[in-house]
C-alpha positions, 0 to 999 in steps of 0.5 A: 757322253759314250765311251770310246772302244779302246779294246774290242774283246769277241772270243766267239769270232777270234777277235782282240784288239787295241785301239792305237790312240790308248798309247798316244793319247794324253788325255787317256793318261790322264785317265790312266792316273785316275782310274788305274794307278790311283785304285790299284797296289802300286809297289814302294820297295822292299823291306830289305831297302830300310833295315834299322829305325830311320833308315829311308829312301824318297821315292815318287810313286804315283806323282806323289813324293813319298818317305819309305822308312822304317819308324822307332818301333822298327815298323816299315812305313810310307809317309807322303813327302810334304810338310802339312804347313805350306806343302814344301817336300820334307825330306829332300834325300835320296836315301839315309838315316836320320832322327827326323826330318825338317822342312826347310821352308819355315822348320817345321820338323817331323820324327821318325814316326812322322809326327810334327815334334818341332814348330818354330815360334809355336806361341804364335799360332792360336790355341786350337793349334795342336802339333797332334793333329798336323803329322806327316800323312799317310796313304790310305792302304799299305802292306807287303807280301813276303817282303814286297810293300805296296800302297794304294790310295783307294781306302776301299781296295780290296786286301793286297793278298786278294788282290795278288791272286795267282802271282803270290804262287810265283813270288813264293817260287822266287822267295824259295831261292833263300834258305832263310825266306830272306831276299834283299835288294842289293845296293844300286839302281838302274834308272833311266827313261824310254821314250815310250808309253808306259804300257809298251814296257808292260807288254814287252817285258813277258812277250817271248814272241820278239826274243828270237828277232829282237835279241838275235845278237844275245843268243849269238853271244851264248851260243858262241860261248859255248852255253847248251842252247837246248832247253832241258827236260822238265817234268813241270812244263812241257819240254822245249817252250814255255807257257804264257798265263794269266793270273788274275786282275790283269796279272801274268806271267811267263814260266819257261824251261831254263835252258840259260843257265842261273846261279841256283841252276846250272853252270855255264861257261860266260859264268866261269870255272870259279862258279862251278862248286858254288852253283852246285852247292846251291842246288844241293842245297835246295834239293835238300831243303826242298825235295827234288820236285819243288828244288827243280821247280824252283832252279830250272824254270825261269819266270817273268812276273808281271804285277798290274799295273807296273811291276816285273819281278824276272827271275832270269839270269838274275832275280830283277824288280822292274817298275816303271811309271808314266812321264807323258803319253809317249815317255816312262822312267824305269826303275830296276833293282837287283834281288838275291838271297840274304845268305849268299856268297861272295861268288853267287852274288858276283855272278848274279850281280853280273847277269843283273847287268849283262842282260837286264842293265840299260848297257846290257845284252836285252834292254838296249835292244828292247829300248830301241824296239819301244822307241820305233813303236811309238815313232810308228805310232804317229799313223794310229789315225790311219792305222788305227787297231793293233792286233792282239790275237796270237794263240787265241784259237787254240784250248787250253794251255797256251805258249810263252809266245802267245797272247793270252796274258797280253789279251788278261793285261788289256782286259783289265786295262779296259775294265778299269778304264771304264770305272769312274773312280770315288774321286771322279 
């Protein structure tokens, strides 16, 4: 059987096109579930969300219900949330702290370490039945980097450190915001659906080409609030713009000179006068701890970091963790959390949360614009039989550095997607 042509990648001809069926066809989504989500490292949560033994969060990752938790030895664990008896969900609460999880169907109970420690009427089972054989199952691979926890359903997958490749540099920049190197997820969750294919949000979240046209109202708000819109000089990126870079394994980043202010960078009018001394104090601490050059890298640049296939760390006016999952070929679920230094002050935390809500929040300046665009695109893709190809060649004729408004990083996403989609999984 001949594999369809989904991505045309002809560098010498300066041609890169993506077939629009990739954003519409339910059969392609089923392949993605096996060939991408079942073999890539997928984000589960941040270690700070489960602080004490017995703390847990229940989530759905790659269509599997999981329990993200700390065990009795304070180790972060991920269990598949299904009873070993007849398959029922074991933990039905969204979060909490528990000494054990009890299946409400027949009462089998599991302790914090996932061990089966209670079976009602155990004497009715044959002599061969041993509780030790029926602990909660775990994904084949679980690993973390700088507090970010991932799982992988492929036992033979490359180590997480190797998979993250160049993305680690940008995660490290984010972590350097904290004097102790400890960032924490702030209580609260953004949870919403978008009626669009999941890959459209992957593109949109680090496509800076759309900024001026789609987010005009936000830019006007900043300007009318007295924010200086000219980007400051920087020795790290070309003044006046940012760059877009692939980072290996489909990951990529837009790395920009900051102009809109950040709680670790500089004060702007929308933060309020009360925040000014605190932001100046944070900047001074960064310089003292990291030196002028590294402090400028942390504070004077912002980045939208994409970790293939479905995780973004948006380090702009605040730090946002955003992950998204396909529900159907034309629908996705989006989850987002705010991330900040563990030791930051109440004033800095207030500014951070305000930025998290007013820009990236589902009712903020940016996200409603982006949702409208993505759902409009999905509607337009109903013409994919008549208009079959998307053009992804912006910046392709350039040699060397690409701008954040070019599409080199988008082409890296699609190249990795195409590579994996042409590789049958071991299960297949």
